[in-house]
C-alpha positions in Angstrom: 0.0 0.0 0.0 1.3 3.4 -0.7 -1.8 5.5 -0.1 -5.4 4.3 0.7 -8.1 6.9 0.5 -11.3 5.9 2.4 -14.7 7.8 2.7 -17.3 6.7 5.2 -20.7 8.4 4.6 -24.2 8.1 6.0 -26.5 9.8 8.6 -25.5 11.1 11.9 -25.9 8.5 14.6 -24.8 5.6 12.4 -21.3 5.6 13.8 -19.7 6.9 10.5 -17.1 9.0 12.4 -16.3 6.1 14.9 -15.7 3.7 11.9 -13.3 6.4 10.5 -11.5 6.8 13.7 -11.2 3.0 13.9 -9.5 2.9 10.4 -7.3 5.8 11.3 -6.0 4.1 14.4 -5.6 0.9 12.4 -3.1 2.8 10.2 -1.4 4.4 13.2 -0.8 1.1 14.9 0.7 -0.1 11.6 3.2 2.8 11.6 1.6 4.5 8.7 1.0 8.2 8.2 -2.7 8.9 8.9 -5.4 11.6 8.4 -8.9 11.5 9.8 -11.3 14.4 8.9 -14.9 14.2 10.1 -17.6 16.2 8.7 -21.3 16.3 9.8 -24.4 18.4 9.2 -26.0 20.6 11.8 -28.1 17.8 13.3 -26.3 15.5 15.5 -28.6 12.5 14.8 -30.1 12.1 11.4 -28.1 14.8 9.5 -25.5 13.8 7.1 -22.1 12.6 8.3 -19.0 11.6 6.3 -15.4 10.9 7.3 -12.3 11.0 5.2 -9.5 8.7 6.2 -6.1 8.5 4.5 -3.6 5.7 5.4 -0.2 6.2 3.6 3.4 5.2 3.6 4.2 8.8 2.9 3.2 12.0 4.7 -0.4 13.1 4.0 -0.5 16.5 2.3 -4.3 17.1 2.5 -6.8 15.5 4.7 -9.6 15.7 2.1 -10.6 12.5 0.2 -12.4 13.6 -3.0 -11.4 10.5 -5.1 -11.8 7.6 -2.6 -10.2 4.1 -3.3 -12.8 2.8 -0.9 -16.4 4.1 -0.2 -18.4 2.8 2.7 -22.1 4.1 2.5 -24.8 3.5 5.0 -27.7 5.5 3.4 -29.0 6.2 -0.2 -28.2 10.0 -0.4 -24.5 9.1 0.3 -24.4 6.4 -2.4 -26.1 8.9 -4.8 -23.6 11.6 -3.9 -20.3 9.7 -3.8 -20.6 6.7 -6.2 -19.1 8.6 -9.2 -16.2 9.9 -7.1 -14.7 6.4 -6.5 -11.6 5.8 -8.6 -11.9 3.1 -11.3 -10.9 -0.2 -9.7 -12.0 1.0 -6.3 -14.3 -0.7 -3.9 -17.8 0.3 -2.6 -19.3 -1.1 0.5 -23.0 -0.7 0.6 -25.3 -1.4 3.6 -27.9 -3.2 1.6 -30.3 -3.4 4.5 -30.9 0.2 4.1 -30.1 0.9 0.4 -32.1 -1.0 -2.1 -30.6 0.4 -5.3 -27.6 -1.3 -6.9 -24.4 0.5 -7.7 -24.6 1.5 -11.4 -20.8 1.5 -12.1 -19.2 -1.5 -13.6 -15.6 -0.5 -13.1 -15.5 -0.9 -9.3 -15.9 -3.9 -6.9 -19.1 -3.7 -4.8 -19.9 -5.4 -1.6 -23.6 -5.5 -0.5 -23.4 -6.0 3.3 -26.7 -6.5 5.3 -25.1 -4.5 8.2 -28.2 -3.0 9.8 -30.2 -6.2 9.4 -27.4 -8.3 10.9 -26.8 -5.9 13.8 -30.5 -6.0 14.6 -30.6 -9.8 14.3 -27.6 -10.0 16.7 -29.3 -7.5 19.1 -26.5 -5.0 18.6 -28.6 -2.4 16.6 -26.1 0.4 17.1 -23.2 -1.5 15.7 -24.1 -1.9 12.0 -21.1 0.5 11.3 -18.6 -1.9 12.8 -20.1 -4.8 10.9 -19.6 -3.1 7.5 -16.1 -2.1 8.8 -15.3 -5.7 9.6 -16.3 -6.6 6.0 -14.1 -3.8 4.6 -11.1 -5.0 6.7 -11.4 -8.5 5.2 -11.7 -7.3 1.6 -8.9 -4.9 2.0 -6.6 -7.6 3.4 -6.3 -6.4 6.9 -6.1 -9.0 9.6 -8.0 -9.0 12.9 -4.8 -9.1 14.9 -4.9 -5.4 15.9 -8.7 -5.1 16.6 -8.3 -5.3 20.4 -5.4 -2.7 20.3 -7.4 -0.4 18.2 -10.6 -0.6 20.1 -8.6 -0.1 23.3 -7.5 3.3 22.0 -10.9 4.5 20.6 -13.5 3.1 23.1 -13.8 5.7 25.8 -13.3 4.7 29.5 -17.0 5.4 30.0 -18.0 2.8 27.3 -15.7 0.0 28.2 -18.6 -2.3 28.5 -19.0 -2.0 24.7 -15.5 -3.5 23.8 -16.6 -7.0 23.5 -19.6 -6.2 21.4 -17.7 -4.0 19.1 -15.3 -6.9 18.6 -18.1 -9.3 18.0 -19.6 -6.8 15.3 -16.2 -6.5 13.5 -15.8 -10.3 13.5 -19.4 -10.8 12.2 -18.6 -8.5 9.2 -15.2 -10.1 8.6 -16.9 -13.5 8.4 -19.3 -12.4 5.7 
C-alpha cells in the first residue's frame, strides 16, 4: 500500500465517524501516516455525516478524500452523492439493509453488506457500522490481529462495557 483513501458516509448517529476513527488508528498502529477528517451536518442525529481517512506510507498532504479508493455508504443519499467519485478499480461497501438500489458502475468492486439487518438480528442495533467495517477490513486484506489494540484506543473509558460487542460486530462483518 502506498496510499489508501477511504470515505465513510451516512446519517449522523450511524457511527460513521467512529468507523473512520477505527481505520485511522488501524493505520497508526501499523506505523503509517494517517489523516482523519470528520464532517457532519447541523443535526447530531439524522443529519449527514462523512469521514475522510487516509492511510499512507508517505506524509499526507491534504486530509480531504475527494477521489476515494474505498467508499463505505450507509444511506441512499450518500451512495447517490459519492458513487461517481470512487476511482476506477475502487471498492464500494453498501449497507444493503438500508439501500435498495444497486451500484450502477461496472468499473468498481461492490460489496452488499446487510449490516443494519445483521446488527438488529444479533441484538446490537447500534453497531451496523462496525459490521460493515469488519467486511471492509477483510476485503482490503487487513487481519483481525490489531482489533483489540485499536478498540482499546478509541472506546472511551465510560464505554468499556462495549468493547466485546464491538469486537463481535467486527468479526461478524469479517466473516461475511
